[in-house]
C-alpha positions as CSV (number, residue, x, y, z in Angstrom):
1,M,6.9,1.1,-12.8
2,V,4.0,1.2,-15.3
3,L,3.9,-2.5,-15.3
4,A,4.3,-2.7,-11.5
5,S,1.3,-0.4,-11.2
6,L,-0.8,-2.6,-13.5
7,L,0.1,-5.7,-11.5
8,F,-0.7,-4.0,-8.2
9,A,-4.1,-3.0,-9.6
10,T,-4.8,-6.4,-11.0
11,M,-3.8,-7.9,-7.5
12,G,-6.5,-5.6,-6.0
13,V,-9.0,-7.3,-8.4
14,C,-7.9,-10.7,-7.2
15,V,-8.3,-9.5,-3.5
16,K,-11.8,-8.3,-4.2
17,L,-12.7,-11.5,-5.9
18,A,-11.2,-13.6,-3.1
19,S,-13.1,-11.6,-0.5
20,S,-16.3,-13.2,-1.4
21,G,-15.0,-16.6,-0.1
22,Y,-12.2,-15.7,2.3
23,T,-11.6,-13.3,5.2
24,P,-9.0,-10.5,4.9
25,G,-6.8,-12.5,7.3
26,E,-6.9,-15.6,5.1
27,I,-6.0,-13.6,2.0
28,M,-3.1,-12.2,4.0
29,F,-2.0,-15.6,5.2
30,Y,-1.8,-17.1,1.7
31,R,-0.3,-13.9,0.3
32,G,2.4,-14.0,2.9
33,V,3.2,-17.7,2.5
34,I,3.6,-17.3,-1.3
35,G,5.7,-14.2,-0.9
36,A,7.9,-15.7,1.8
37,V,8.6,-18.9,-0.3
38,L,9.4,-16.8,-3.5
39,M,11.7,-14.5,-1.5
40,W,13.5,-17.4,0.1
41,L,14.0,-18.9,-3.5
42,L,15.3,-15.5,-4.7
43,A,17.6,-15.1,-1.7
44,W,18.9,-18.6,-2.3
45,H,19.5,-17.9,-6.0
46,R,21.3,-14.6,-5.4
47,G,23.3,-16.0,-2.5
48,V,21.8,-13.4,0.0
49,S,21.6,-14.4,3.7
50,L,18.3,-13.9,5.4
51,R,20.0,-13.5,8.8
52,T,19.4,-10.0,10.0
53,Q,21.2,-7.8,12.7
54,V,18.1,-5.5,13.1
55,P,15.2,-8.0,14.2
56,A,13.4,-5.3,16.2
57,T,13.2,-3.0,13.1
58,H,11.9,-5.8,11.0
59,F,9.3,-6.5,13.7
60,W,7.9,-3.0,13.9
61,R,8.0,-2.6,10.1
62,S,6.1,-5.8,9.7
63,L,3.6,-5.1,12.4
64,S,2.7,-1.7,10.9
65,G,2.8,-3.0,7.4
66,V,0.5,-6.1,7.9
67,I,-2.1,-4.0,9.9
68,A,-2.2,-1.5,7.0
69,M,-2.5,-4.3,4.5
70,F,-5.2,-6.0,6.5
71,L,-7.2,-2.8,6.6
72,W,-6.6,-2.2,2.9
73,F,-7.7,-5.8,2.0
74,Y,-10.9,-5.2,4.1
75,A,-11.7,-2.0,2.3
76,L,-11.1,-3.7,-1.1
77,G,-13.7,-6.2,-0.3
78,K,-16.3,-3.5,0.5
79,L,-15.5,-0.6,-1.7
80,P,-15.0,0.0,-5.4
81,V,-11.5,-0.9,-6.4
82,A,-10.4,2.5,-7.4
83,T,-11.7,4.1,-4.2
84,A,-9.9,1.7,-1.9
85,M,-6.7,2.1,-4.0
86,T,-6.9,5.9,-3.8
87,L,-7.3,6.0,0.0
88,N,-4.3,3.8,0.5
89,Y,-2.3,6.0,-1.9
90,M,-3.0,8.9,0.6
91,S,0.1,7.7,2.4
92,S,2.3,10.3,0.7
93,V,0.0,13.1,2.0
94,W,0.1,11.6,5.5
95,M,3.9,11.6,5.3
96,A,3.7,15.3,4.6
97,L,1.5,15.8,7.6
98,F,4.1,13.9,9.7
99,L,6.8,16.3,8.5
100,I,4.6,19.3,9.4
101,G,4.0,17.8,12.9
102,G,7.6,17.0,13.5
103,A,8.8,20.5,12.4
104,A,6.1,22.0,14.8
105,M,7.0,19.9,17.8
106,L,10.8,20.4,17.4
107,G,10.4,24.1,16.9
108,S,13.6,24.1,15.0
109,A,12.3,24.3,11.5
110,R,9.7,26.6,9.8
111,V,6.5,24.7,8.7
112,D,6.4,24.9,4.9
113,G,3.2,26.5,3.8
114,R,3.2,24.5,0.6
115,L,3.2,21.1,2.6
116,V,0.2,22.4,4.6
117,A,-1.6,23.3,1.2
118,T,-0.7,19.8,0.0
119,V,-2.3,18.2,3.1
120,L,-5.5,20.2,2.8
121,L,-5.6,19.4,-1.0
122,G,-5.4,15.7,-0.1
123,F,-8.1,15.9,2.5
124,G,-10.4,17.7,0.1
125,G,-10.0,14.8,-2.3
126,V,-10.8,12.4,0.5
127,A,-14.0,14.3,1.3
128,L,-15.1,14.1,-2.4
129,I,-14.4,10.5,-2.5
130,L,-16.1,9.5,0.7
131,R,-19.1,11.6,0.0
132,P,-20.7,9.1,-2.5
133,T,-19.8,6.2,-0.1
134,I,-21.7,7.8,2.8
135,E,-24.9,7.7,0.8
136,H,-24.4,4.0,0.4
137,D,-23.7,3.3,4.1
138,Q,-20.1,2.5,3.4
139,L,-18.5,5.2,5.6
140,W,-17.0,2.7,8.0
141,H,-15.3,0.9,5.1
142,G,-14.0,4.1,3.7
143,L,-12.5,5.1,7.0
144,M,-10.8,1.7,7.2
145,G,-9.3,2.4,3.8
146,L,-8.1,5.8,4.9
147,L,-6.7,4.4,8.1
148,S,-4.7,1.9,5.9
149,G,-3.0,4.9,4.2
150,V,-2.1,6.5,7.7
151,I,-0.4,3.3,9.0
152,S,1.2,2.8,5.6
153,A,3.1,6.0,6.1
154,T,4.6,4.8,9.4
155,A,5.6,1.5,7.7
156,Y,7.4,3.5,4.9
157,L,9.5,5.1,7.6
158,Q,10.5,1.7,8.9
159,V,11.4,0.5,5.4
160,A,13.6,3.6,5.1
161,A,15.3,2.8,8.4
162,L,16.1,-0.7,7.2
163,A,17.5,0.6,3.9
164,R,19.8,2.9,5.9
165,A,20.8,-0.1,7.9
166,G,22.0,-1.9,4.8
167,E,19.2,-4.5,4.6
168,P,18.7,-5.8,1.1
169,E,15.2,-5.5,-0.4
170,V,14.9,-9.4,-0.6
171,R,15.3,-9.7,3.2
172,I,13.0,-6.9,3.9
173,V,10.2,-8.4,1.7
174,F,10.9,-11.8,3.2
175,Y,10.3,-10.8,6.9
176,F,7.4,-8.7,5.8
177,S,5.8,-11.8,4.1
178,I,6.5,-13.8,7.2
179,G,4.8,-11.2,9.4
180,G,1.8,-11.2,7.0
181,A,1.5,-15.0,7.2
182,V,1.7,-15.0,10.9
183,F,-0.8,-12.1,11.4
184,G,-3.2,-13.7,8.9
185,A,-3.1,-17.0,10.7
186,L,-3.8,-15.4,14.0
187,T,-6.8,-13.6,12.7
188,T,-8.3,-16.9,11.5
189,L,-8.3,-18.5,14.9
190,G,-11.7,-17.2,15.7
191,T,-13.2,-17.5,12.2
192,G,-11.7,-20.7,10.9
193,I,-10.4,-21.5,7.5
194,H,-12.6,-21.7,4.5
195,G,-12.4,-24.6,2.1
196,H,-11.0,-24.0,-1.4
197,T,-12.7,-23.9,-4.9
198,P,-10.7,-23.9,-8.1
199,Q,-11.6,-20.2,-8.6
200,G,-10.8,-19.3,-4.9
201,A,-7.4,-21.0,-5.0
202,A,-6.6,-19.3,-8.4
203,T,-7.4,-15.8,-6.9
204,L,-5.3,-16.5,-3.8
205,L,-2.4,-17.7,-6.0
206,G,-2.9,-14.5,-8.1
207,V,-2.7,-12.3,-5.1
208,G,0.7,-13.8,-4.0
209,L,2.3,-13.9,-7.4
210,L,1.1,-10.6,-8.6
211,A,2.1,-8.8,-5.4
212,T,5.5,-10.3,-5.4
213,A,6.2,-9.7,-9.2
214,A,4.9,-6.1,-8.8
215,Q,7.1,-5.4,-5.7
216,L,10.2,-6.6,-7.4
217,M,9.5,-4.3,-10.4
218,M,8.6,-1.4,-8.3
219,T,11.9,-1.9,-6.3
220,R,13.9,-2.0,-9.5
221,A,12.2,1.1,-10.7
222,Y,12.9,3.1,-7.5
223,S,16.5,1.9,-7.4
224,T,17.3,3.0,-10.9
225,G,14.9,5.8,-11.9
226,R,14.0,9.3,-10.6
227,T,11.8,9.4,-7.6
228,L,9.3,12.0,-8.8
229,V,8.8,10.1,-12.2
230,N,8.3,6.9,-10.4
231,A,5.8,8.5,-8.1
232,S,3.9,10.0,-11.0
233,L,3.8,6.7,-12.8
234,Q,2.8,4.9,-9.6
235,Y,-0.5,6.7,-9.6
236,L,-1.4,5.0,-12.8
237,G,-2.6,2.2,-10.5
238,I,-5.5,4.3,-9.6
239,A,-6.4,4.6,-13.3
240,F,-6.0,0.9,-13.9
241,S,-8.1,0.2,-10.8
242,F,-10.8,2.6,-12.0
243,G,-10.9,0.8,-15.3
244,Y,-11.2,-2.6,-13.6
245,G,-13.9,-1.4,-11.4
246,V,-16.1,-0.1,-14.3
247,L,-15.5,-3.1,-16.5
248,L,-15.7,-6.0,-14.0
249,F,-17.6,-4.7,-11.1
250,N,-20.0,-2.1,-12.6
251,D,-18.7,0.7,-10.3
252,K,-20.5,3.9,-10.9
253,V,-18.6,6.9,-12.4
254,T,-19.3,10.0,-10.4
255,W,-17.8,13.5,-10.9
256,M,-17.1,13.8,-7.1
257,A,-15.1,10.5,-7.1
258,L,-13.1,11.5,-10.2
259,A,-12.4,15.0,-8.8
260,G,-11.4,13.4,-5.5
261,M,-8.9,11.1,-7.2
262,L,-7.4,13.9,-9.1
263,L,-7.0,16.0,-5.9
264,I,-5.3,13.1,-4.0
265,V,-3.0,12.4,-7.0
266,G,-2.1,16.0,-7.2
267,A,-1.5,16.2,-3.5
268,G,0.6,13.1,-3.5
269,L,2.8,14.3,-6.4
270,S,3.3,17.6,-4.7
271,A,4.2,16.0,-1.4
272,T,6.8,13.8,-3.1
273,L,8.3,16.7,-5.0
274,L,8.6,18.8,-1.8
275,R,10.1,15.8,0.1
276,S,12.6,15.2,-2.7
277,R,13.7,18.9,-2.7
278,S,14.1,18.7,1.1
279,N,16.0,15.3,0.8
280,A,13.8,13.7,3.4
281,P,12.8,11.0,3.6
282,P,14.9,8.8,1.2
283,D,13.6,7.3,-2.0
284,T,12.6,4.0,-0.3
285,A,10.0,5.8,1.6
286,N,8.0,6.5,-1.7
287,A,7.6,2.9,-2.5
288,P,4.1,1.2,-2.2
289,L,3.4,-0.7,0.8
290,E,2.3,-3.9,-0.8
291,T,5.7,-5.6,-0.6
């Protein structure tokens, strides 16, 4: 899980570097193509069929997932790496909010006050993080990063449904990669495709390879380890991203941004712990979106 977090953070650096020469849709297209090819090879090596009996669920999972990833890639190109990463990791807090809303609408379960406190804690962290960005006219980009976390939470629910249907992770990742490639290609119809430079091609290849390797490591960690421990280690990705931002992009260190990150990490861990104790949703739903 530690290595997966490092690779995801490194992938974020590649996305930010690639964003200077490619649109988010282009990055998604190449990332999807590389991921689909690698998953096809892995499925062939393991003897796993890619034929599915639940195509509709794969479609909705891919749709929500690729939209969230598109918004995240957009935010990564405009915001400090650690800020964009943290806003996307708000998905655990959003899932807690979904649980609260579901309990309130059904009227059959008491709303857990601890979940309410967790959500408020997470939003307090968001306010502290976005406060510095407002001063730099980056509020729109910050909101896009925040929205990526919201949609990520819905995508996790679809992943959980696929896991309950008995779909292997290779098949789930394969169809998600196909969806990313198709969505990315469609977004380039109006903007066109940029030419490649050696550096640009290297960053695109890095995005695809790093994301796929990290996803496989993360899947292995969640399938064999404890959910809360993995969720805790997953947040190391924010620390790695923060280090990359300071060292490579001269991102400024502010006390509000640091405090906001700590609040969101605490809220995410609390939400994961409360969901684990209530046995909902399953472990698969705690995995990062970038599959």
